[in-house]
Kinemage of the C-alpha trace (Angstrom):
@kinemage 1
@onewidth
@group {chain A} dominant
@subgroup {mainchain}
@vectorlist {calphas} color= white
{ca unk a 1} P 86.228 129.149 42.776
{ca unk a 2} L 89.604 128.497 44.744
{ca unk a 3} L 90.641 131.176 47.313
{ca unk a 4} L 93.769 132.907 45.488
{ca unk a 5} L 91.116 132.699 42.375
{ca unk a 6} L 88.331 134.734 44.607
{ca unk a 7} L 91.008 137.249 46.449
{ca unk a 8} L 93.221 137.883 43.250
{ca unk a 9} L 89.580 138.847 41.201
{ca unk a 10} L 88.390 140.444 43.959
{ca unk a 11} L 91.441 142.902 44.323
{ca unk a 12} L 91.194 143.362 40.679
{ca unk a 13} L 87.353 143.914 40.686
{ca unk a 14} L 88.028 146.274 43.522
{ca unk a 15} L 90.774 148.407 42.170
{ca unk a 16} L 88.694 148.700 38.732
{ca unk a 17} L 85.535 149.945 41.093
{ca unk a 18} L 87.868 152.472 42.551
{ca unk a 19} L 88.943 153.908 39.760
{ca unk a 20} L 85.861 154.135 37.648
{ca unk a 21} L 84.177 156.713 38.954
{ca unk a 22} L 86.489 159.264 37.942
{ca unk a 23} L 86.380 157.872 34.436
{ca unk a 24} L 83.194 159.862 33.096
{ca unk a 25} L 83.132 158.367 29.445
{ca unk a 26} L 81.580 155.112 29.291
{ca unk a 27} L 83.275 153.955 26.033
{ca unk a 28} L 87.162 154.761 28.054
{ca unk a 29} L 85.889 153.423 31.086
{ca unk a 30} L 84.872 150.014 28.938
{ca unk a 31} L 87.666 149.591 27.311
{ca unk a 32} L 90.065 150.048 30.396
{ca unk a 33} L 87.371 147.003 31.960
{ca unk a 34} L 87.994 145.012 29.117
{ca unk a 35} L 91.710 145.125 28.762
{ca unk a 36} L 92.214 145.157 32.869
{ca unk a 37} L 90.000 141.813 33.123
{ca unk a 38} L 92.147 140.529 30.065
{ca unk a 39} L 95.580 141.182 31.689
{ca unk a 40} L 94.066 140.340 34.816
{ca unk a 41} L 93.342 136.972 33.103
{ca unk a 42} L 96.205 136.316 31.765
{ca unk a 43} L 98.435 137.166 35.078
{ca unk a 44} L 96.764 133.974 37.405
{ca unk a 45} L 98.613 131.162 36.304
{ca unk a 46} L 102.032 133.251 37.148
{ca unk a 47} L 100.448 134.071 40.583
{ca unk a 48} L 99.937 130.406 40.888
{ca unk a 49} L 103.233 129.845 39.648
{ca unk a 50} L 104.518 131.535 42.607
{ca unk a 51} L 102.126 130.768 44.981
{ca unk a 52} L 102.501 126.842 44.117
{ca unk a 53} L 99.697 125.794 43.376
């Protein structure tokens, strides 16, 4: 895994983990995780483009 991918997903997962304790409902937490994961996966090529990779 290249360092950009590792850093990018670390930031996304860290943000989700920071938010997750405030969401008590497991279904809502799961939906938020799926949406954020899908969005971050769609944005990664754009991040690579702007960084010149």
